[in-house]
N, C-alpha and C positions, 0 to 999 in steps of 0.2 A: 112898671117898675122895671128897671133895667139893672141886671146882676152881671157884673163882670168877673170871671174868675181867672186869678194870676197864679200859674204852677210854677212852684220852685222846688228846690231839692227835698224840702222838709213838709210842706204843706201846701193846701189851698188856702188862699185869702180871697174870699167873696169881698167884694165891696160893692156897695150901693150907692147911688147917689141920693143923699139925704143922710139917714141913720145908717152908718157903716158898721156890721156886725164885728164882734171880736174876732181875732185869727183863731183858727181851731186846727189840732194837727190832722194829718190824712188818715193817721191810724184810727181816729174815732169813726170813720166812715169806710174803710176798706177792711173786712174781716181779714185776719189772717188765714193764708191757704195753706193746706196739709198737703205733704208730698204724697202722690199715689204710690203705694207699694208695688203695685202691678210695673209702673214704668220704672221704678227704682231696679226691680229684678231684671228687668229686660236689658236696662243700661248696663247692669253689673255682668250680664251673659254677653252682652256685644262687646264689651271693654275686654272682658276675659278672653273672648275668642281670638283676640289679636288681628282681626280682619277689619277691612275698612267697610264701613256702614253701606256703601254702594255695592259690594259685593255681597254682603248678606242679603240685603234688600232684592239684589236680583234674583238670588237663589228662591228668595220668598215670593217672588213675583210682584213685586212692589218697587215704587221708586225710592230713591234714597230719601226725599224729602218726607215721605210717609213714615219710613223708619224713625227719622228724626223726631217727627212728632210723636210718634209712639212711645220713645224714651223720654219725652220731656216730663219732669217731675209732677206737672200740673194737669197732664192731658187724662182724661177719663173716658174716652171713648172706645175702649179695647172691646174687641170681640173675640169669642173663642176662635172663631176660624180663623182669624189673623193670629191669635196667638199660637194656635197650633201650626199654622204655616211658619211663622217665626222659629218655633221651637225646632222644627224639622231642619229649617235652613241653618240652624246652630248647632244640628247634630245632637239637640236635647229632646228629652220627654215632656210633655205638659201634663201636670197632674193638677187636678181640682179637688179640693177637700173640703166636705161639710162637716162642719162641727156643731155642737149643741150651742145655743146663744147663752150668755151668763145670765144668770137670774138677778134680778135687781132686787134689792132690799126695799120693802114697802115702808 
């Protein structure tokens, strides 16, 4: 069986030769992503500094492209070492806080 996928702005439309399945929205198959709060805080700090990403990245010992990736809202590969270098490059202090987990009702 051959399946061809056509991508338009709103949906994937699989068409098979023979019995074509009905159209279905892309949202049925791609779970919504949640923005990473670490990336969001980094972006805010970079923007608040008023400096170019390239300047901050150079001080942190990385390329601008790496900094751009770290402030992408959906990036999830931050390391403590990298966050520390960025905090230093921004003239900030990195704090990590451990708090008790919320207890779930049974």
